[in-house]
C-alpha positions in Angstrom: -17.7 3.4 -167.4 -18.0 7.1 -168.1 -16.1 8.5 -171.1 -15.7 11.9 -169.4 -14.6 10.3 -166.2 -11.8 8.4 -168.0 -10.1 11.6 -169.3 -7.1 12.7 -167.3 -7.0 16.1 -165.7 -3.7 18.0 -166.3 -2.5 19.9 -163.2 -0.6 23.0 -164.3 2.4 24.5 -162.5 1.5 26.4 -159.4 -1.6 24.3 -158.6 -1.7 21.8 -155.8 -4.3 19.2 -155.3 -4.8 17.6 -151.8 -7.1 14.6 -151.4 -8.3 13.4 -148.0 -11.1 11.1 -147.0 -14.0 13.5 -147.3 -12.9 16.2 -149.7 -10.7 17.5 -152.5 -8.8 20.8 -152.1 -7.3 22.6 -155.1 -5.0 25.6 -154.5 -3.8 27.9 -157.2 -2.7 31.5 -158.0 -6.3 32.8 -157.9 -7.4 31.1 -154.6 -8.5 27.7 -153.3 -11.6 25.6 -153.7 -12.9 22.6 -151.8 -15.5 20.0 -152.8 -16.8 17.0 -151.0 -16.1 13.6 -152.5 -19.0 11.5 -153.7 -19.2 7.9 -155.1 -16.9 5.0 -154.8 -14.0 6.6 -156.7 -10.2 6.6 -156.1 -8.0 9.6 -157.1 -4.5 9.1 -158.3 -1.9 11.8 -159.0 1.0 10.8 -161.3 3.3 13.2 -163.3 1.1 16.3 -162.7 -1.9 14.4 -164.0 -5.0 13.5 -161.9 -6.9 10.3 -162.8 -10.2 9.1 -161.4 -10.7 5.4 -161.1 -13.9 3.7 -160.2 -13.7 1.0 -157.5 -16.9 -0.9 -158.6 -19.1 -1.2 -161.7 -22.4 0.1 -160.3 -24.5 2.5 -162.4 -24.4 5.2 -159.6 -20.6 5.0 -159.4 -20.4 5.5 -163.2 -22.6 8.6 -163.0 -20.5 10.0 -160.1 -17.3 9.2 -162.1 -18.1 11.7 -164.8 -19.5 14.3 -162.4 -16.5 14.3 -160.1 -14.1 14.5 -163.0 -16.0 17.6 -164.4 -16.2 19.2 -161.0 -12.4 18.7 -160.2 -11.5 19.9 -163.7 -13.6 23.1 -163.2 -11.8 23.6 -159.9 -8.4 23.4 -161.6 -9.5 25.8 -164.4 -11.0 28.2 -161.8 -7.9 28.6 -159.6 -5.7 29.1 -162.7 -7.9 31.2 -165.1 -11.2 31.9 -163.4 -14.6 32.0 -165.0 -16.6 34.9 -166.5 -20.3 35.1 -167.4 -21.4 38.1 -169.6 -24.8 39.7 -169.2 -26.3 42.6 -171.2 -28.7 45.3 -170.1 -31.1 46.2 -172.9 -33.6 49.1 -172.7 -33.8 52.9 -172.9 -32.6 54.3 -169.6 -31.6 50.9 -168.3 -28.2 50.9 -166.7 -26.1 49.4 -164.0 -23.0 50.3 -161.9 -20.7 48.5 -159.6 -20.4 49.9 -156.1 -18.0 48.0 -153.9 -19.4 44.6 -153.2 -22.8 45.4 -154.7 -24.3 46.0 -158.1 -26.8 48.8 -158.5 -29.3 48.3 -161.3 -31.7 50.9 -162.8 -34.0 48.6 -164.9 -37.3 50.4 -165.1 -38.5 50.1 -161.5 -39.4 53.1 -159.3 -36.2 52.6 -157.4 -32.7 51.3 -158.2 -32.2 47.6 -157.3 -29.1 46.9 -155.1 -27.8 43.4 -155.7 -25.2 42.3 -153.1 -22.4 40.2 -154.5 -21.3 37.1 -152.5 -17.6 36.6 -151.4 -15.4 35.5 -154.3 -17.5 37.1 -157.0 -16.8 40.5 -158.7 -18.9 42.3 -161.3 -17.9 45.0 -163.7 -20.3 47.1 -165.8 -19.2 48.7 -169.0 -20.6 51.9 -170.7 -22.3 49.8 -173.3 -24.4 48.0 -170.7 -22.4 44.7 -170.4 -22.0 43.1 -167.0 -19.0 40.8 -166.5 -19.5 38.4 -163.5 -16.2 36.9 -162.5 -15.0 34.4 -160.0 -13.1 31.1 -159.5 -16.1 28.9 -158.7 -18.0 28.1 -161.9 -21.2 27.1 -160.1 -21.3 30.3 -158.0 -20.6 32.5 -161.1 -23.4 30.9 -163.0 -25.8 31.1 -160.0 -25.0 34.8 -159.4 -25.5 35.6 -163.2 -28.8 33.8 -163.1 -30.0 35.8 -160.1 -28.9 39.1 -161.7 -30.8 38.2 -164.8 -33.9 37.4 -162.6 -34.0 41.1 -161.4 -35.5 42.0 -164.8 -36.0 39.1 -167.3 -36.1 40.0 -171.0 -39.5 41.2 -172.1 -41.0 39.0 -174.9 -42.6 42.0 -176.7 -39.9 44.7 -176.7 -36.8 42.7 -175.5 -36.0 45.0 -172.6 -34.4 43.6 -169.5 -31.2 41.8 -168.5 -30.1 38.8 -170.6 -27.0 36.7 -171.2 -24.7 38.2 -173.9 -25.3 35.3 -176.2 -29.0 34.8 -175.4 -31.4 35.2 -178.3 -34.8 36.7 -177.3 -37.6 36.0 -179.8 -40.0 38.9 -179.9 -43.7 38.3 -180.1 -45.9 40.4 -182.3 -48.1 42.8 -180.4 -51.9 43.4 -180.6 -51.7 45.3 -183.9 -50.1 42.4 -185.8 -53.1 40.1 -184.9 -55.7 42.6 -186.4 -54.0 42.8 -189.8 
């Protein structure tokens, strides 16, 4: 049995959870999310607490037990608080700006790169070069942040590029360090 799967999920006020044969729907103040059900798992709601119970003892069901608990918990957190991923633009002359449903990045190419944001995702760029990617779906927020980082990955010699705010980039010594 999964230790994570056994933990109950508290359902805050203003959040409704609907479970049908194929999917789970979570509605809250920030929006609604739907996930397909997987595994041989039963869902029970009692006293504003959701519990996941396995219906057999197979290894695959145990794996899905923890997975589904984490996914549903992230859905509940997403519709109440939302998720944010911070990125940082590092480099002289590198900057970005938010224009409607797109992000325009000037990161050392001959032209500005226009990055379209999917539905449900917003991005804000500060003067200091920080990009805040926000949304209610944790998976989508992380995916969009990774794709924005991929526009210009951090350089291993000077450290220029787009990186996560908490990412540490180890700089390599250049050619002159090898001659000394």
